[in-house]
C-alpha positions as CSV (number, residue, x, y, z in Angstrom):
1,X,0.0,0.0,0.0
2,X,1.5,3.3,-1.2
3,X,0.2,6.8,-1.6
4,X,0.3,8.8,-4.9
5,X,-0.5,12.5,-5.3
6,X,-0.1,14.8,-8.3
7,X,-1.0,18.3,-9.1
8,X,-1.0,20.0,-12.6
9,X,-1.7,23.7,-12.4
10,X,-3.6,25.3,-15.3
11,X,-3.7,28.8,-13.7
12,X,-0.3,30.5,-13.5
13,X,-1.5,32.5,-10.5
14,X,-1.3,29.3,-8.5
15,X,2.4,28.5,-9.4
16,X,3.7,30.2,-6.2
17,X,1.5,27.8,-4.2
18,X,2.6,24.5,-5.8
19,X,4.8,23.4,-2.9
20,X,2.3,24.4,-0.3
21,X,-0.5,22.5,-2.0
22,X,1.6,19.5,-2.8
23,X,2.9,19.2,0.8
24,X,-0.7,19.1,2.1
25,X,-1.6,16.3,-0.4
26,X,1.6,14.3,0.4
27,X,1.2,14.5,4.2
28,X,-2.4,13.3,3.9
29,X,-1.1,10.1,2.3
30,X,1.6,9.4,4.9
31,X,-0.2,6.6,6.6
32,X,-0.3,4.8,3.2
33,X,3.5,4.8,3.1
34,X,5.6,5.8,6.2
35,X,8.8,4.2,4.9
36,X,10.0,6.9,2.6
37,X,8.7,9.7,0.4
38,X,9.7,11.5,-2.8
39,X,8.5,14.4,-5.0
40,X,9.1,15.7,-8.4
41,X,8.7,19.5,-8.9
42,X,8.5,21.1,-12.3
43,X,9.6,24.7,-12.8
44,X,10.9,25.8,-9.4
45,X,13.2,28.8,-9.9
46,X,15.5,27.6,-7.1
47,X,16.0,24.1,-8.2
48,X,15.6,24.3,-12.0
49,X,15.8,27.9,-13.1
50,X,15.2,28.8,-16.7
51,X,18.2,28.5,-19.0
52,X,19.8,25.7,-16.9
53,X,19.9,21.9,-16.7
54,X,19.3,20.2,-13.4
55,X,20.6,17.0,-11.9
56,X,19.1,15.8,-8.6
57,X,21.2,13.3,-6.7
58,X,21.4,11.5,-3.4
59,X,25.1,11.3,-2.5
60,X,24.7,8.3,-0.2
61,X,21.6,6.3,-1.2
62,X,22.2,3.7,1.5
63,X,22.0,6.4,4.2
64,X,18.8,7.0,6.3
65,X,20.0,10.5,7.2
66,X,17.8,13.5,6.1
67,X,20.9,15.7,6.0
68,X,23.2,15.9,3.0
69,X,26.8,14.6,3.7
70,X,28.5,17.8,2.7
71,X,27.6,21.6,2.5
72,X,26.1,22.6,-0.8
73,X,28.6,25.3,-1.4
74,X,31.5,22.8,-1.0
75,X,29.9,20.4,-3.5
76,X,29.2,23.3,-5.9
77,X,32.9,24.3,-5.9
78,X,34.0,20.7,-6.6
79,X,31.5,20.3,-9.5
80,X,32.4,23.7,-11.0
81,X,36.0,22.7,-11.1
82,X,35.3,19.3,-12.7
83,X,32.8,20.7,-15.2
84,X,34.6,23.9,-16.1
85,X,31.4,25.9,-15.8
86,X,29.6,27.4,-12.9
87,X,27.5,24.9,-11.0
88,X,25.0,25.9,-8.3
89,X,23.9,23.3,-5.7
90,X,20.8,23.6,-3.5
91,X,20.5,21.6,-0.4
92,X,17.2,19.7,-0.2
93,X,17.7,17.5,2.8
94,X,19.1,14.1,1.7
95,X,19.0,15.2,-1.9
96,X,21.3,17.8,-3.6
97,X,20.0,19.6,-6.6
98,X,22.7,20.9,-9.0
99,X,22.2,23.1,-12.0
100,X,24.4,24.7,-14.6
101,X,23.7,26.9,-17.7
102,X,22.5,24.8,-20.7
103,X,25.3,25.7,-23.2
104,X,25.0,24.7,-26.8
105,X,23.4,21.2,-26.2
106,X,21.1,20.5,-23.3
107,X,21.6,16.7,-23.4
108,X,25.4,17.0,-23.6
109,X,25.3,19.5,-20.6
110,X,23.2,17.1,-18.6
111,X,25.6,14.2,-19.4
112,X,28.6,16.2,-18.4
113,X,27.0,17.4,-15.1
114,X,25.9,13.8,-14.3
115,X,29.5,12.6,-15.0
116,X,30.9,15.3,-12.6
117,X,28.4,14.2,-9.9
118,X,29.4,10.6,-10.2
119,X,33.1,11.4,-10.2
120,X,32.6,13.3,-7.0
121,X,30.2,10.7,-5.5
122,X,30.7,7.3,-7.3
123,X,27.9,5.7,-5.4
124,X,25.4,8.5,-5.8
125,X,21.9,7.9,-7.0
126,X,20.9,10.2,-9.9
127,X,17.3,10.9,-8.8
128,X,16.3,13.0,-11.8
129,X,17.6,15.2,-14.5
130,X,16.4,17.6,-17.3
131,X,15.6,21.2,-17.9
132,X,12.5,21.5,-15.8
133,X,12.4,18.9,-13.0
134,X,13.9,18.5,-9.6
135,X,13.4,15.1,-7.9
136,X,13.8,14.8,-4.2
137,X,14.1,11.4,-2.5
138,X,14.7,10.2,1.1
139,X,14.0,7.5,3.7
140,X,11.9,8.5,6.6
141,X,8.5,9.8,7.5
142,X,6.8,11.9,4.8
143,X,6.1,14.9,7.0
144,X,9.7,15.0,8.2
145,X,11.0,14.7,4.7
146,X,8.7,17.4,3.3
147,X,10.2,19.8,5.8
148,X,13.7,18.6,5.0
149,X,13.1,19.2,1.3
150,X,11.6,22.7,2.1
151,X,8.8,21.5,-0.1
152,X,6.2,24.0,1.2
153,X,8.1,26.9,-0.4
154,X,8.5,25.3,-3.8
155,X,7.0,26.9,-6.9
156,X,6.1,25.6,-10.4
157,X,3.4,24.3,-12.7
158,X,3.4,20.6,-11.8
159,X,4.3,18.3,-8.9
160,X,4.1,14.6,-8.2
161,X,4.6,12.9,-4.9
162,X,4.7,9.4,-3.4
163,X,4.7,7.8,0.0
164,X,6.0,4.3,0.1
165,X,5.2,1.1,2.0
166,X,7.9,-1.2,0.8
167,X,6.9,-4.6,-0.5
168,X,9.2,-5.4,-3.4
169,X,12.6,-4.1,-2.4
170,X,14.7,-2.5,0.4
171,X,13.8,0.7,2.1
172,X,16.5,2.9,0.6
173,X,16.6,6.1,-1.5
174,X,17.1,3.8,-4.5
175,X,13.8,2.1,-3.8
176,X,12.0,5.3,-3.3
177,X,9.7,6.8,-5.9
178,X,9.5,8.9,-8.1
179,X,11.5,7.1,-10.7
180,X,12.8,9.7,-13.1
181,X,15.0,7.8,-15.5
182,X,14.5,9.9,-18.7
183,X,14.9,13.7,-19.2
184,X,12.2,15.6,-17.3
185,X,10.3,12.3,-16.9
186,X,8.8,10.9,-13.7
187,X,6.7,7.8,-12.7
188,X,5.1,6.9,-9.4
189,X,3.3,3.6,-8.8
190,X,0.9,2.0,-6.3
191,X,0.7,-1.7,-6.7
192,X,3.0,-4.4,-8.1
193,X,4.1,-5.8,-11.4
194,X,4.2,-9.6,-11.4
195,X,6.2,-10.0,-14.6
196,X,8.8,-7.3,-14.0
197,X,11.7,-9.7,-14.0
198,X,11.0,-10.8,-17.5
199,X,10.7,-7.2,-18.8
200,X,13.8,-6.2,-16.8
201,X,15.8,-8.8,-18.8
202,X,14.4,-7.5,-22.0
203,X,15.4,-4.0,-21.2
204,X,18.8,-5.0,-19.9
205,X,19.4,-6.8,-23.3
206,X,18.6,-3.4,-25.0
207,X,21.2,-1.6,-22.9
208,X,19.1,-0.3,-20.0
209,X,20.8,0.2,-16.6
210,X,19.0,-0.1,-13.3
211,X,19.6,1.6,-9.9
212,X,17.4,-0.8,-7.8
213,X,15.5,-4.0,-7.7
214,X,12.2,-2.2,-7.4
215,X,9.5,-3.4,-9.9
216,X,8.5,0.2,-10.3
217,X,11.8,1.1,-11.9
218,X,11.1,-1.5,-14.6
219,X,7.9,0.3,-15.5
220,X,9.7,3.7,-15.5
221,X,12.5,2.3,-17.7
222,X,9.9,0.7,-20.1
223,X,8.1,4.1,-20.5
224,X,11.4,5.9,-21.0
225,X,12.5,3.4,-23.6
226,X,9.2,4.0,-25.5
227,X,9.4,7.7,-25.3
228,X,13.0,7.7,-26.5
229,X,11.9,5.6,-29.5
230,X,9.4,8.4,-30.4
231,X,6.2,7.3,-28.8
232,X,4.1,9.9,-26.9
233,X,3.0,9.3,-23.3
234,X,-0.4,7.8,-24.3
235,X,1.1,5.3,-26.7
236,X,3.9,4.4,-24.2
237,X,1.3,3.7,-21.5
238,X,-0.9,1.7,-23.9
239,X,2.1,-0.5,-24.5
240,X,2.8,-0.8,-20.8
241,X,-0.8,-2.0,-20.2
242,X,-0.3,-4.6,-22.9
243,X,3.1,-5.8,-21.6
244,X,2.8,-5.7,-17.8
245,X,0.8,-8.0,-15.5
246,X,-0.2,-7.1,-12.1
247,X,-2.2,-4.5,-10.1
248,X,-1.3,-0.9,-10.5
249,X,-2.2,2.8,-10.6
250,X,0.4,4.9,-12.3
251,X,1.0,8.6,-12.5
252,X,3.5,9.6,-15.3
253,X,4.7,13.1,-16.0
254,X,7.1,15.0,-18.1
255,X,7.8,18.7,-18.9
256,X,4.6,19.0,-20.9
257,X,2.1,16.3,-19.7
258,X,0.5,14.6,-16.7
259,X,-1.0,11.1,-17.2
260,X,-2.9,8.5,-15.1
261,X,-3.6,4.9,-15.9
262,X,-4.9,1.9,-13.9
263,X,-4.8,-1.8,-14.7
264,X,-7.7,-3.8,-16.1
265,X,-9.1,-4.7,-12.7
266,X,-8.5,-1.3,-11.1
267,X,-8.2,-2.6,-7.6
268,X,-5.7,0.1,-6.5
269,X,-7.5,3.2,-5.4
270,X,-7.4,6.5,-7.4
271,X,-9.4,9.7,-7.7
272,X,-9.1,12.6,-10.1
273,X,-10.4,16.1,-9.6
274,X,-10.5,18.9,-12.2
275,X,-11.3,22.6,-12.2
276,X,-10.4,25.4,-14.6
277,X,-7.4,26.1,-12.5
278,X,-5.9,22.6,-11.9
279,X,-6.0,18.9,-12.3
280,X,-5.2,16.7,-9.3
281,X,-4.9,13.0,-8.7
282,X,-4.5,11.1,-5.5
283,X,-4.9,7.6,-4.0
284,X,-7.6,8.9,-1.8
285,X,-10.0,11.9,-1.8
286,X,-8.8,13.2,1.5
287,X,-5.6,14.3,-0.2
288,X,-7.6,16.7,-2.3
289,X,-9.8,18.4,0.2
290,X,-7.3,21.3,0.8
291,X,-7.1,22.3,-2.8
292,X,-8.7,25.7,-3.7
293,X,-12.1,25.2,-5.4
294,X,-12.4,21.5,-4.5
295,X,-16.1,22.1,-3.6
296,X,-16.9,22.8,-7.2
297,X,-14.5,20.4,-8.9
298,X,-15.4,17.6,-11.2
299,X,-14.5,14.5,-9.2
300,X,-14.3,11.0,-10.6
301,X,-12.6,7.6,-10.4
302,X,-10.4,6.8,-13.4
303,X,-11.7,3.8,-15.4
304,X,-9.7,0.6,-15.9
305,X,-7.0,0.8,-18.6
306,X,-8.2,4.2,-19.8
307,X,-5.3,6.6,-20.2
308,X,-6.0,10.1,-19.0
309,X,-3.5,12.7,-20.3
310,X,-3.4,16.5,-19.7
311,X,-0.9,18.7,-21.5
312,X,0.6,22.1,-20.6
């Protein structure tokens, strides 16, 4: 049993409140997953300012500490020297968020910054990367982690969160959701994939690399593989439904979209609410009650294997 929350803001006037609203949603789901919690935030000016690429990383993914192992300024100086370009590092509890100017090629800049991070911390977990997203992961109680991330002060147009009750792998940062394995991509999951080992072998044969034994990461790598091949999110999720067995509710996001899908039986809970100002999804309705305008929102349960997609 895990808790999923997500918020896609249609009204720019709400962007300064993204972190505040997402925190309230996440904390409401803490009893569904007290082991660990993670969030992905799109468009925060501290973590992923315009004109930069961002790499979020956990220096010591085996640690249960909610404090980074080194001061952000010290890490920034090291990464700047390795990269040969200015790097800014923001402390977000157990996660550090590094960003640097894009340069001529965003993908090349991301790759270079990731390489510098891994040279500095060879065992680091790359939690997320891209031009728009910061991904924060940690082990511990969701309320404590939200404070450690300074999530309430985050801004942006979209956020995704997950509280985990571990069933398939160890309680570590590597087993924590969201899984953000492609540029500006994110996937969170409530449920289990019964044939994940078979699909993992197929992805490994195609060159995929894995950071954990978590079945959710297999789903994230599968979606990233399809997106890299040119599929859009809806097609990628249709292929996932056709390929994966199990029980699941998934929330998948990238820099321009926000998507929800459930398995054919739809035994894992999910509720969606929509207004002119926002779209929100959560495992339970109580995570939505603090959103502005919820009393007039259109509220419904997503249908089995129907893919719901909203775009920016």
